[in-house]
C-alpha positions in Angstrom: 38.1 -3.3 18.8 35.1 -4.0 16.5 34.2 -7.7 15.4 34.6 -9.6 12.2 30.9 -8.4 11.1 31.1 -5.0 12.0 34.5 -4.9 10.2 32.8 -6.6 6.8 29.9 -3.8 7.1 32.1 -0.6 8.0 34.2 -2.4 4.6 30.8 -2.4 2.9 29.6 0.7 3.4 33.0 2.4 2.3 32.9 0.7 -0.8 29.5 0.6 -1.6 29.0 5.2 -0.5 25.9 4.1 1.2 26.6 6.0 4.5 24.4 8.2 5.7 23.6 10.7 8.4 23.3 8.7 12.1 19.9 9.4 11.7 18.9 8.4 8.8 20.7 4.9 9.6 18.9 4.6 12.8 15.2 5.3 11.2 16.3 2.1 8.7 16.6 0.3 11.8 13.2 0.4 13.1 11.9 0.5 9.6 13.8 -3.9 9.1 13.0 -4.1 12.8 9.0 -3.1 11.5 9.4 -5.6 8.7 10.8 -8.8 10.6 7.7 -8.3 12.5 5.2 -8.2 10.1 7.3 -10.8 8.5 6.6 -12.8 11.3 3.1 -11.7 11.7 2.2 -13.3 8.0 3.8 -16.6 8.7 1.9 -17.5 12.1 -1.3 -15.6 10.5 -1.0 -13.2 13.3 -0.3 -15.8 16.0 -2.5 -18.2 15.2 0.2 -20.6 14.2 3.6 -22.4 14.1 6.5 -21.2 12.0 7.0 -23.1 9.2 8.8 -21.3 6.9 11.5 -18.7 8.0 12.9 -17.9 5.0 11.2 -14.3 5.1 12.3 -13.8 8.4 15.7 -15.2 8.0 16.0 -12.3 4.8 14.7 -9.4 7.3 16.7 -10.3 10.4 19.5 -10.3 8.3 18.7 -7.0 7.3 18.3 -5.8 10.5 21.1 -7.0 11.7 23.2 -5.2 9.1 21.4 -1.5 9.7 22.2 -2.6 14.0 25.6 -3.3 12.5 25.6 0.2 11.0 24.7 1.7 13.9 26.9 0.7 16.4 29.9 1.1 13.9 29.1 4.8 13.9 28.6 4.6 17.7 31.7 3.7 17.7 30.2 0.8 19.8 31.8 -2.3 19.9 28.9 -5.1 19.3 30.9 -7.9 21.2 31.4 -6.0 24.2 28.1 -4.2 24.4 26.7 -7.9 24.2 28.6 -8.8 26.7 26.8 -6.1 28.9 23.8 -6.9 27.7 24.1 -10.6 28.9 25.5 -9.6 32.5 22.5 -7.5 32.9 19.9 -9.8 31.8 21.9 -12.3 33.8 20.8 -10.4 36.7 17.5 -9.5 36.0 17.2 -13.5 36.2 18.7 -14.2 39.3 16.2 -11.1 40.8 12.9 -12.8 39.1 13.3 -15.8 36.8 9.8 -15.0 35.5 10.0 -13.8 31.9 9.3 -10.1 31.6 6.9 -10.3 29.0 3.3 -11.0 29.5 2.6 -14.6 27.4 5.8 -15.3 27.1 4.6 -19.6 27.6 2.2 -18.9 25.0 4.8 -17.5 22.2 7.0 -19.8 22.6 4.2 -22.6 22.1 3.3 -20.4 18.6 7.2 -20.4 18.0 6.7 -24.4 18.1 10.1 -23.8 20.4 
């Protein structure tokens, strides 16, 4: 069963006529994630300073979330179930190796101020 966010997106797409092919929605998702990355790069001066204003990233994150939910709906994937499965996978990885998988992750936390 899809969660509330998935239902909202499904209803919006049906009412708006924004439905198109899965391929187009996957490409749109990739584009939105790219725009999120661009917003982060611009907000941090390409990683040279902490993020002080998250408004642009918030907007792009919303666009990426919408696109992700559209793709999940088209694939008939329940994102709550998928998140549970993914969290379990990451928990197993962390138990096997508690080191972050991203080289320099400590530096990224410093830049983001978290």
